[in-house]
C-alpha positions as CSV (number, residue, x, y, z in Angstrom):
1,M,10.0,4.1,-20.7
2,P,6.4,5.1,-19.6
3,K,5.8,7.3,-16.6
4,L,3.1,6.3,-14.2
5,F,1.3,9.0,-12.1
6,Y,-0.2,7.3,-9.0
7,I,-3.2,8.8,-7.2
8,A,-4.1,7.3,-3.8
9,G,-7.8,7.6,-3.3
10,H,-9.5,9.5,-0.5
11,G,-7.3,11.3,2.1
12,A,-7.3,14.8,3.5
13,G,-9.4,13.6,6.4
14,D,-11.5,11.1,4.4
15,P,-10.4,7.5,5.4
16,G,-12.4,5.9,2.6
17,A,-13.9,2.5,3.2
18,T,-13.0,0.7,6.4
19,G,-12.9,-3.0,7.3
20,N,-10.8,-5.6,9.1
21,R,-9.1,-2.9,11.2
22,Y,-7.9,-1.0,8.1
23,Q,-8.7,2.2,6.3
24,E,-8.7,2.4,2.5
25,A,-6.8,5.7,2.3
26,E,-3.9,4.4,4.4
27,R,-3.7,1.1,2.6
28,V,-3.5,2.5,-1.0
29,R,-0.9,5.0,0.2
30,A,1.2,2.1,1.6
31,L,0.9,0.5,-1.8
32,G,2.0,3.7,-3.5
33,N,5.1,3.9,-1.4
34,R,6.1,0.3,-2.4
35,L,5.3,1.1,-6.0
36,K,7.6,4.1,-5.9
37,A,10.4,2.2,-4.0
38,I,10.4,-0.6,-6.7
39,G,9.6,1.5,-9.7
40,G,11.9,4.4,-9.0
41,D,11.8,7.7,-11.0
42,N,9.3,6.2,-13.5
43,V,6.7,6.3,-10.8
44,I,5.4,9.8,-9.8
45,L,3.3,9.9,-6.6
46,G,0.4,12.3,-6.4
47,D,0.2,14.4,-3.3
48,F,-0.8,11.9,-0.5
49,S,-2.1,14.8,1.6
50,R,-4.8,15.6,-0.9
51,N,-8.2,14.1,-1.9
52,Y,-8.1,14.3,-5.7
53,Y,-11.9,13.7,-5.9
54,A,-12.9,16.3,-3.3
55,D,-10.6,19.0,-4.5
56,N,-11.1,18.3,-8.3
57,G,-7.3,17.7,-8.5
58,I,-7.3,15.9,-11.8
59,S,-8.8,18.9,-13.6
60,T,-5.9,21.0,-12.4
61,L,-3.1,18.5,-13.0
62,N,0.0,19.9,-14.7
63,I,1.6,16.7,-16.0
64,P,2.6,15.7,-19.6
65,K,-0.3,14.2,-21.5
66,D,1.7,11.0,-22.2
67,Y,1.8,10.1,-18.5
68,L,-0.3,7.1,-17.5
69,I,-2.6,7.6,-14.5
70,L,-3.7,5.0,-12.0
71,E,-6.0,6.0,-9.2
72,A,-6.0,3.3,-6.4
73,H,-8.9,2.4,-4.2
74,M,-10.2,-0.6,-2.2
75,D,-13.9,-1.5,-2.4
76,A,-16.5,-2.2,0.4
77,G,-19.4,-4.5,0.5
78,A,-20.8,-7.6,2.0
79,P,-18.1,-9.6,3.9
80,S,-18.2,-12.3,1.2
81,A,-17.7,-9.9,-1.7
82,R,-14.1,-9.9,-3.0
83,G,-11.8,-9.3,-5.9
84,G,-10.2,-6.4,-7.7
85,H,-11.1,-4.8,-11.0
86,V,-10.3,-1.9,-13.4
87,I,-12.7,1.0,-14.0
88,I,-12.4,3.1,-17.1
89,N,-14.6,5.9,-18.6
90,A,-17.6,4.3,-20.4
91,G,-16.8,6.2,-23.6
92,F,-13.4,4.4,-24.0
93,T,-12.3,0.9,-25.0
94,A,-9.9,-0.8,-22.6
95,D,-6.3,-0.4,-23.7
96,K,-3.3,-2.8,-23.3
97,Y,-2.5,-1.3,-19.8
98,D,-6.1,-1.9,-18.6
99,S,-6.1,-5.5,-19.9
100,A,-2.7,-6.2,-18.3
101,L,-3.9,-4.8,-14.9
102,A,-7.1,-6.8,-15.1
103,A,-5.1,-10.0,-15.8
104,M,-2.8,-9.4,-12.8
105,L,-5.8,-8.7,-10.5
106,S,-7.5,-11.9,-11.7
107,R,-4.5,-13.8,-10.5
108,I,-3.8,-12.1,-7.2
109,L,-7.2,-10.7,-6.2
110,P,-9.8,-12.9,-8.0
111,G,-13.5,-12.8,-7.4
112,R,-15.1,-10.3,-9.8
113,S,-17.4,-11.4,-12.6
114,S,-16.2,-8.4,-14.8
115,M,-12.5,-7.4,-14.6
116,I,-12.9,-4.2,-16.6
117,V,-15.9,-2.0,-16.2
118,G,-16.9,1.1,-18.1
119,R,-18.6,3.8,-15.9
120,N,-20.0,7.2,-16.8
121,D,-21.1,8.2,-13.3
122,L,-17.8,8.7,-11.6
123,A,-16.2,12.1,-11.3
124,N,-12.5,11.4,-11.7
125,P,-12.8,9.1,-14.8
126,N,-14.9,11.8,-16.4
127,R,-12.5,14.6,-15.4
128,A,-9.5,12.7,-16.8
129,A,-11.3,12.0,-20.0
130,A,-12.2,15.7,-20.4
131,C,-8.5,16.6,-19.9
132,G,-7.2,13.9,-22.3
133,Y,-5.4,11.8,-19.8
134,N,-4.8,8.1,-20.1
135,Y,-6.5,7.1,-16.8
136,R,-8.0,4.2,-15.0
137,L,-9.3,3.7,-11.4
138,V,-8.4,0.3,-9.9
139,E,-10.1,-1.3,-7.0
140,F,-7.6,-3.5,-5.2
141,G,-10.0,-5.9,-3.6
142,F,-12.5,-5.4,-0.9
143,I,-11.3,-4.0,2.4
144,T,-14.4,-5.6,4.0
145,N,-13.2,-9.0,2.9
146,A,-10.7,-10.6,5.3
147,E,-9.0,-12.7,2.6
148,D,-8.6,-9.8,0.2
149,V,-7.1,-7.8,3.0
150,R,-4.7,-10.6,3.9
151,I,-3.6,-10.9,0.3
152,F,-3.3,-7.2,-0.2
153,N,-1.0,-6.9,2.9
154,S,1.1,-10.1,2.4
155,R,1.5,-9.7,-1.4
156,M,1.8,-5.9,-1.6
157,D,5.1,-6.1,-3.4
158,D,3.7,-8.7,-5.9
159,I,0.8,-6.3,-6.6
160,A,3.3,-3.3,-7.0
161,C,5.4,-5.4,-9.4
162,G,2.3,-6.5,-11.3
163,I,1.3,-2.8,-11.8
164,L,4.8,-2.0,-13.1
165,D,4.8,-4.9,-15.4
166,A,1.4,-3.9,-16.7
167,F,2.7,-0.5,-17.7
168,G,6.1,-1.8,-19.0
169,I,8.1,-0.1,-16.2
170,G,11.3,-1.7,-15.0
171,K,11.9,-2.6,-11.4
172,L,14.8,-1.6,-9.2
173,E,16.7,-4.3,-7.4
174,L,15.5,-3.5,-3.9
175,K,15.0,-5.5,-0.8
176,S,11.5,-6.2,0.1
177,E,9.8,-4.2,2.8
178,E,10.0,-7.3,5.1
179,E,13.8,-7.7,4.4
180,E,14.4,-4.1,5.2
181,D,12.3,-4.1,8.4
182,M,14.5,-4.3,11.6
183,R,11.7,-3.9,14.1
184,E,11.4,-6.6,16.7
185,I,10.7,-7.4,20.3
186,V,14.0,-7.8,22.1
187,Q,14.1,-10.2,25.0
188,A,17.2,-10.6,27.2
189,K,17.9,-14.0,28.8
190,N,19.1,-12.3,32.0
191,G,15.6,-11.4,33.0
192,K,15.8,-7.7,32.2
193,G,12.5,-7.9,30.4
194,Q,11.3,-7.2,26.9
195,Y,11.8,-4.1,24.8
196,Y,10.5,-2.8,21.4
197,F,13.3,-2.1,19.0
198,D,12.1,0.3,16.3
199,G,15.2,0.0,14.2
200,Y,16.9,2.8,16.1
201,A,16.2,2.6,19.8
202,L,15.0,0.3,22.5
203,H,11.7,1.1,24.2
204,G,10.8,-0.6,27.4
205,F,7.2,-1.8,28.1
206,S,5.6,-0.7,31.4
207,S,2.9,-3.4,31.0
208,G,1.7,-6.3,28.8
209,A,-1.0,-4.1,27.5
210,E,1.6,-1.7,26.0
211,K,3.3,-4.6,24.2
212,K,0.0,-5.8,22.8
213,V,-0.8,-2.3,21.4
214,I,2.6,-2.2,19.6
215,M,2.2,-5.7,18.2
216,D,-1.4,-5.1,17.1
217,M,-0.4,-1.8,15.4
218,Y,2.6,-3.5,13.6
219,K,0.3,-6.3,12.3
220,R,-2.3,-3.8,11.2
221,H,0.2,-1.8,9.1
222,T,2.3,-4.7,7.7
223,G,0.0,-7.7,7.8
224,R,2.8,-9.6,9.6
225,D,3.4,-10.6,13.2
226,L,6.1,-8.7,15.1
227,K,8.9,-11.2,15.8
228,T,10.6,-11.7,19.1
229,H,14.4,-12.3,19.3
230,V,16.0,-13.6,22.5
231,Y,19.5,-12.1,23.0
232,S,22.2,-13.6,25.2
233,D,23.2,-11.5,28.1
234,E,26.4,-10.5,26.3
235,D,24.7,-9.6,23.0
236,F,22.0,-7.6,24.8
237,E,24.6,-5.5,26.6
238,K,26.5,-4.9,23.4
239,L,23.3,-3.8,21.6
240,A,22.4,-1.4,24.4
241,K,26.0,0.1,24.4
242,V,26.0,0.6,20.7
243,L,22.7,2.4,20.7
244,A,23.7,4.6,23.7
245,R,27.0,5.4,22.1
246,N,25.2,6.6,18.9
247,G,22.8,8.8,20.9
248,K,19.9,6.5,20.3
């Protein structure tokens, strides 16, 4: 089965493009984590602490030449500009992986007039070509377009699965990120107030402003609203006792 080496664009202090309260570097790293979780050992993540453009990382890679490389980015432009596409070195012809990625993007993140573009003015495609790597740079929509960001966040697992399918990599039977997420606002019927449950511990709010910060941060990182669950007095006391007993 093919091996995919995933490079997340920007990083090492460079946030990349920004828009709709998100940063490009953070979003493509979130996608990489889902790709790894679903693809398992056949997905190799590049060092997320690095900026492979700034430090010329592709030129010093020490990976087998039959590994397939995808470098992930999000584009920026006018608020109306949208859609994903695949960028390859201008000296090459798109292969079956590029074509499959382009087809997936046209379904999930449509909007581009050209789904595969050859470029000779970008450093990393040129570096990869010089090293003999099978490489493409993929723009997963525009971070400056609200609809692209909504789709990217809400369909991140679909995008990850589409990438794996494009490269012929099998998927593990894992729960989705949303199914695994235990975080919620806990509210007790007995008037004891509301708490943030992070999956491990209860954290009380000292003000409504603190609650809003937590809820905004959760939505910014997941694209979903943080749910509120109202517990009966009895269940709330049981939850508090269990967490206290386990040192949480």
